[in-house]
N, C-alpha and C positions, 0 to 999 in steps of 0.2 A: 504493500500500500504506500502511495505517496501522499503525504499530509501537508496541508498549508496551516501554519500556526494560527491564522486568523479566521480560516474558513473550514468548511466541512471537508470530508475525505474526498480526494479526487477520484474520479472513476478510473478503474483499471480494466485490463482485458486479460483473459485467461492465458496462461503460458504453459509450456510443456513441463512436466515434472522433472525432466532431465535438467541437470545443472549446466550443461553445455549450451552454447548459443546456437540459434538457427543458422543454417548454412549462409556464409557470407555471400554466396552467389545469389541466393534468394533475396538477401538484404539489398544488395546493390542493384539487381535487375528489377525486382518487383517494386521496391520502395521508390526507386528513381522514376519508374514509369507512372506510379500513382501519386507521387508527392504533390504535383501541381493540382490534382483533382481533389485531394483530401483536404478537408477543412475542419478546424477545431470547432466544437460547439460553443455557443455564446457563453455558457456557464464556465467551460474550461478556459476560455479566453479571458473572462472576467477575473477568475481566480489567478491566472498568470499575471495579468496587469497589476492586481493588488500586490502580489509577491514582488513584482519588479519595483513597484512604487515604494514598498517597505525597504527594499534593498538600497535603492537610490538615497532614501532619507537616512536610514540608519548607518550606512557606510559612507555617506557623503560623496556619492558618485555623481558625475554630471548627468543631467537629463539627456543630453545629446548622445549618451552612450548607446541608446537604442538604435542609433543610426550607424554605429560602428560595424564595419564589415567583419572585423575579427570576431566580435561577439556573435554575429549571425552565423559565421562559419563554425564556431564552437557549438552553437545550438543545433545546427544541422547535424554535426557529428554525434551529439548526444541523442538526438531523435533517431538517427540510424542505429546507434547502439541499443537504444530502448526497443526499437522495432525488431532487432536481431535477437537480443537476449531477454527481452521483457523488462519489467520494472526492476531497477536495482538502485541501491542507495548511492547518493552522491559521494559519500566518503570512500566507497570502494573504487571510485573512478578518479577522484581528484588526487594529485600527488602532493607530497609534503613540500615545504619550502626548499629543503636541501635537494630533493629530487629535481624540482623545477630549475633550481640554479645550475645543477649539473647538466641538465638538458640544454639550457641556454649556452653554457660553455662548450658542450659537445657540438652543438649546431654551429657555433662560431668557428670552432677548429675545422670542421668540415668545409664551411664556406670559405675560410681563408685558404685552404688547400686548392679550392677551385679558382679563387681569384688570383692566387699566386702566379699561375701560368699566364693569365691574361695580362697582369701588371708587368711581369718580367718581359713579356713579348713587347709591350708598349715601351718599356724603358730601353730595351735592346734596340728598338727602331728609333730611339731618341724622340718619342712622341709624348713622353710623360711630363706633366707639370704637377707640382705639389705646393699646397698652401698650409703652412704650420702657424699656430698661434697659441697663446696661453690664456687660460680662463680659470675663474674660481666660482664654485657654486654658492648659492645664496644662503645655505643652511649650515652645512658642515665647514664651510670656508676652505674646502679642499681644493688645491690647485690641480689643474689638468693641462696637458699639452695635447692639442688636437691637430689633426692633419687630414686634409682632403686631397684627392687625386682627380685630375682631369686629363683626358686624352682623346684623340680621334682614333677610332678603331679601323680595322681593315675595310669595313663597309662604309666608311666615312660618316659614322655616327659620332656625335659628341657625347662622351661618357663622363659622368661624375660619380665619385665614390668616396665615402667617408672611411679612411683607412683605420684610424684609431683615435681614441680619446683617453690617453693613458694618464693615470694618476701621477702627479709630479711630486716625487718624494725626496728630491734633492734639497740640501740645506738652504740654497739660495738660487736665484735665477740669473746667474752669470752665463756668459756665452758658452763656456766649457761644459757646464752642466746641461744646458739646453741641447747642445749638439749630441750629447750622450743619450738623452731621452729620445731625440729624433731617431738616432741610429737604432735604439732599442725597438722603437715602433716599426721602422723599416725592416728590421731583422725578421719580423713576423711574416714578411712576404719575400725574404731574400733579396731585398732591393738596396741594401746598404752599399753594394758594389757599384751602383749606377748613379751615385749622388752627383757626379760631375756631368752626367748626361742629362740630368733632370733640370728643368727650368723652375726656379722657386719663386713664388709670389707671396709677398708678405707686406705688413706695414713697415713703418720706419722706426720701430722701437729699437733702441740702441743695442739691447741684448740680442735680439734676433738678427740685426744687421751684422753684428760682430760674429755671431755663430755661423752665419752663412756666407761670410765674406769671400771664401775660397771658391764659391760656386756662382753659377749664372742666376742673378736675382733681378726680378722685375717688381718694383714697388707698387702697392695698391693705389690705383688712381682715385678711387672713391675717398679714401682717407685724405689724400692730398687736396681734393676739391673741397672737402669738408673743412680742412685747415684754412684754405683760402677764404672761404666764407666767414669763418670765425674771425679771421684776421681782418677782413674787409670791414666788418661791422664792430670792431673793437670789443668783441664779446669777453675776452679775457680781462681787458682793462676795466670794463663796466662792472664785472663781478668783484673787482678789488676795491672799488671806491664807493663813497656815499653819493647817491645820485644828486641830492640837492646841492652838494658842494661842487661836483663836477659840472653840472649843467645850469646851476643858478636858477634864474627865473623861468627857464624853459621847462624845468621839471617841477611839477606840483603834486604833492601828496594828495591822494583822494581823501575826501572827508569821510570819516568812518563813524557810523552811529553805534549805539551800544551793542547791537547784534553782531557787528563786524569784528569786535575785539576777539583776539585769540591769545592763548597762553604763550609764554616765552618758549616752552618746550616744543610747541607746535611750530613756531616760527623757525626754530633751529632745525627741526626735522625737515621742513619744506625747503630750506635754503641749502642744506648740506649737499644735495645732489649736484648742484652746479659748482658750489664753492670748493668742494673737495676735489673736483676734476679740473680745476684751473691749470692750464699748462704754464708753469712758471718760466718756461723757456721761450714763450711767445715773443717774437721780435716786435718792437715798437717802431714804426716808421711814420714820421710826420710829413704829410703832404702840404701842410700849410706853412711850415717854416723849415729851416735847415738845422733845427735843434738836434742834439744827440739822441740816439735811440735809447739811451739809458734814462731818459726823463721818466719821472714817476707817472703812473696812470692818470692821476688827477690833472697834472700839467698837460699831458697829451690831449686829453678830452677837452680841457678848458681852451686850448688853442684852436679848436675846430670852429668853423664858421657857424653862424646862426642857423642856416639851412641844414647843414649836416647834423647839428645838434637836434633839430626837430625830428629828423628821421630816426636817430638813435632813441630819442625819448618815446617816439611812437612804438618802437619795438619793446622798450621797457614796460610801457603802459599795457601793451597786449599781454606780455608775460605775467604781469602783476594781476591782470584781470583773470587770466587762466588760473593762477594760484588761488585767488580769492574764491572763484566759483567752486573750486575743488574743496576748499575749507568749509564753505557753507552748504555743501551737498546739493548744488543746483544742476549737476550734470545729468542726473536722472530726470529732472524736469525738462531739460533740453531733449533728451531721448524720447520722452513722452510726446513731444511736439515734432518729432521726426527731424530735429535740427542737428543731431549729431553732437557728441561730446567735444569739449575743448581739449586740445592736445598741448601738453607742456613742451617747452623747448629746452634741451640739454646740450651741453657743449660737446658731447661725444657721439650723439646720434646723427647719422648722416642726413643732412638736409631737414632736420626736425624744425628748423626755423620756418621753412615754408609751410609745413603742416600746421604749425602753431598759428601763424598769421591767417592762413586760409580758414582754419576752424573758427577763429575769432570773427572774421568777416562774415561767414555764413550764419553765425549765431547772434549777431548784433540785434536784429529786429526781434527775434524770440526773447532775447535777454531783456529788452526794454519792457515787453509785456510781463515777463516774470517778475522783474523788479517792481513794476507798478502793482501787481497783485499782492506781493509780499511787503509792499511799502518800504523798499530798500532804497538807499541813496543811489541815484543814477549817475553821480559824478564820475564814477569809474568808467562808465561807458561814454559819457558825453565828452570827456577830455581826449578821447582817441580821435586823431585826425584821419578821417576816412579816406580823403584824397591821397595822403601819403601812404596809408595802408594798402590801397589799391595799386599804387605804383610799386610798392615793395613786392607785392604778390606777382605782378607782371615781370618785375626784375628777376624773381626767383624761378619763374616757370621753366625757362630753358634749362636751368640747373637741375630742376626736378626731373624733367624728361630725360636728360642725359644720365643722371644718376640711376634712374630705374633701368635704363637700357644696358649700361655697362655692368650691372650686377647680375645679368641673366646667366643661368647655367644650363639652359635648355638648348640654346644656339650659341655659336661663337660670339665673343664680345671683344676680343683684342683688336679686331679690325675697326672697331667703332671709336677707338680712343682719339686718334688724331682728328677725325671729322667732328667728334664731340667737342673737343677744345676749340676747334674752328667755329662751331656753331655758337658756343658761349662767347667767344671773342667778338663774333659778329653782332651778338645781342648787346654787347657793351659799347659799340660804336656810338659816338655822339651824333645825334640826328639834327638836321638843319631846322626842323620844326620844334625843337626843344624850347619850351617857354621859360621865361625868367623864373617862374615859380618852381621849376624843376632843378634849380641849382644844387639842391641837396643830393638828388639822385644822380646828377651829372658827376658830382664829386665822387660818389661811391662807385659809379661805373668806371671812372678813371682809376680809382684805387684798386678795384678788383682786377682790371686789365693789367695793371703793373704787377700785382701780386701773382697773377698767372704766369707772367713773363719771368718773374724771379724764382718762383717756387716749383713750376712744372717744367720738366724737361723730358723729352721723348727718349725712351730706351730703343736700341736697335730692333727689339721685338715689336715695339709699337709701329715703327716705320715699315717693317716687313709685313705686319698684319694689314696695314693699308694697301701694300702692294699685292698681297694675295687675295684681296677682295676684287673680283673682276670689275665691279662698279667703280672702284677708285684706283685701279692698277696704275694709271698714269700719274697719280699723286699730284694733281694740279693745285690742290690747296696747300701743298708743302713748298718750301723754298727750293731753288735749284740745288743748293748744297745738300739739303736733306734728301732730295731725290737721288743724287749721285751716291751719297753715303748708303742709302738703302740698297741700291743695286750692288754695291761692293759687299754689303753684309750678306745679301742673297747668294752672290757668287762664292763667298767664303763658306757658307753653309752647304752649298751644293758640292763643293770640293770635299768637305768632311763626309757628306753622305756617300759620295763616290768612293772615297777611301774605305769607308766602312763596308760598302758593298763588295769592293775588291778583296778586302781581307776575309770576308765570310766565305768566298769561293776562291781558294788559292789558284793562281795562274798555272796553266799546264805548260810544262817544259816543251820547247820546240824540238820536234823529232828530226834527227839527221838521216840523210839518205844512206842506208846501210850497204847499198849495192856499189857505191863508189869507193875508189881506193883511197880517197883523201877525207874519209869520214871524220877522222880524229881532228884534222885541221879545220874542217867546217864547224865542228862543235866548239873548237877554241875561239874561232872568229865570232860565233854567235854569243858566247859567254862574255867576250870582250866588249861587244856592242851593247849587251844588256847592262854591263857595269859602267858604261861610259856616262859621264855627267851630261854630256850633250844630248845623249839619247833620253835621259830622264827629263831634262828640261823640255825637249821636244814633245815628249809624251804628256807632260804637264800642260804645255801650250795647246796641245790637241784637245785635252780635256776642257781647258778653259774656253776654247773656241766652241766646243760642243755645248757647254753650259750657256754661253752667250747666245747661241742660236736658239736655245729653248726660251731664254728670257725675251729675246726679240720677237719670237713667234707668239709668245703669250701677250706681249705688249700690243702686238698688231692685231691678233685674232682672238684674244682672250675675253670674249663676251659670250653670254649665255642666251642663245636664241629661244630657249624654252621659257624664258621669263616674259616674253611678249604674249600677253593674254588679254582677252576682253572680259574676263570674269572679274566682277568688281570685288568679290571676296578675296581672290588671289592678288588683286592689285593692292589691297590694303594690307596684305601679309608681307612682312619684311623679307627681303631677299637673304637667303642663307648661302654663303659662299661655298659651303661644303657640298651643296647640290651640284654646283658647277664642277668642282674637282672630282666628284664621284663619276660624272659623265665623261670627263675629258682627261683624267689622269694618265691614260695611255699615251696621249700626245706629248706629255711632258714628264717623262719617266723619273728624272732626278728632281726637277722643280716641284713636282707633286709631293715628293717625300718631305721637302722643306716646308711646303704648304701645310702638310699634316702636322708637322712639329709646331709650327707657329700658331696656326688657328686653334690648336688645342689649349693654348695658354689663356687663362682667365684674366680679364682686365683688372679684377679686384679680388680681395680675399673674402668676399661675401659668403662663399660656400662654407668656409670654416666657421664663420659667424653663425650661419644657419645650424651647423652641427652643434654649436654650443647652446643655441636656442632650444634644440631638441633635447640635449642633455639636461638643460635646466628644467624641462618638463618631466624628466625621469626623477630627478632629485627634488622632491617636495618635502613639506613639513611632515607628511605622513610616511614618506619613504626616505627619511634622513639616515636611517640605519643601513641603507643599501651599500654593499661593498663597492669601493671605487673600481675594482677590477670587473665586477659584474656590470657596472655602468658602461665600461668599455665594450663588454661583450654585447650588451643590449644595443648600443650605438651601431656596432658592426652588423648585427643581425638585421636591424632595421634597414641599413643601407644595402645589405646584400639582397634582401627581399625586394626592395625597390628596384635594384639593378636587374634582378631576374625578371621582374614583371616587364621591364622596358626592353630588355635585350636578349631574353631567352630564345626567342625565335631566330634571331640573327646568329646566336652562338650555335644553335642546333644545325643550322644550314652550312656551317663551315666544314 
């Protein structure tokens, strides 16, 4: 009998007196055939819903768990077992915690053995890119070192995989310890011997830069763009000063009524997010005077023009409004009116400034209604300059579009880096119709453009990514010097690929004519010619000419005719350069190998950030006792299952 603790006994069906289960053949065939036609009675369904509701409430599970595909799969298996064996107790089926942990570890080991072959093949072909980073969970404060892999497979699919999220047990996070943990993680896949062939993508943290200095490293573009924005709008300086001192009469504290007052502890809690994350190394550059960059923040801000101060004050007022709305619990009121919640801006979240200002702009009218209903002081809303707010949002839109695109891991992103910077720079150009009242935004456009020039430089991989996109292969938006350098980088990579291919298949020795009387002299002459430096140089020149022919052929004919379509849906879909190389790689045998290496490089380290986001969902307050090693196994199994779902058909056809 199956019992519900709140309801009457569930109806059961008779089973065989034998303790063995019914034939699996009958279970699979009969049950599968009738499953869609069979339906539970209303009484049974009601009892089940009640049990499910009790479970969600008592164990604090999310209501959305009923939509989880994993839960549905487990239920289907239980129904099949019940159909085969009859009613059995759940305790006889459910494993203990230790058994489940062992199963997770066993599955991870099996999966790693499968992935090892795939990853070694990608590394051997110099197609593998890795993104490492450090992270600490929010409950146990345990440090982890995570790493994601990205590569283009032999079928020209872009693959992304979470290699590991290892607990970081070293006494400190210096470069020597970091590289040891990275090697420990790579050893799980026998990849530690390919570290020089891998392209590494990471942020500009000094410890990571030092750890990877011997290898090919491409720095995350998203981090750099975020730094440019923070620098442009003096975010580090603003967080260090008192607003009324720095901005004088341009900054006015909003009048607070008695309901607005908050405790000191709440104020500290709300401000610590930004203040603890201030980058003390932020450079201070004054565009108003030639003063030293060592000026204190108050002096730097005080030297700004009135128009520039108004822009910064508008940002501050929006952030303060968001903070206030959160404190007085009005976000739910906004949600009830379909206005969306307000989003706070923090110094480390990529482009959070745009989302903060956009959320404020969309919520202004609903907030006025809410403040009227609750009789709150509307000065916090009224002091915001809507005209400046709209201009700020328009200023940030190109940045938002670029940032979203370069973080993609479903299609290549490295080829979008140089066009993205070009797009942002174009949006910063001073227009002839700029009105006098736009002086503040003109100042910040100039400041942002100068910051991009000083802080963003293109790696050879970025230039080659532009070249290997057929749409931008002629690199017209790059300078002539960059175009020439790019071609030289490509030729160098082609030479390496050619050497690797030559070393994989040793050359056959030339056979001598055994029927002649001077065979031994012929062999001597051949060996002498092969050892001659002139012959080697001539061979190298021949290879270089062959490579240049491929490059010229691609520059002249490297367009994809299949992209010409009248289908509006396809026209709106972004062009994927891998589709071109999949169709034409036979025409460019060596160039295509370099294209696969370059287009597999991510423009940002967003993938490893997503890995940490997933790990953060594993380690919660209810699961804070979870072993760090088990966290690593869970992260791997999740990634492996995702990979199999995307690429299992491709792998089976190889």
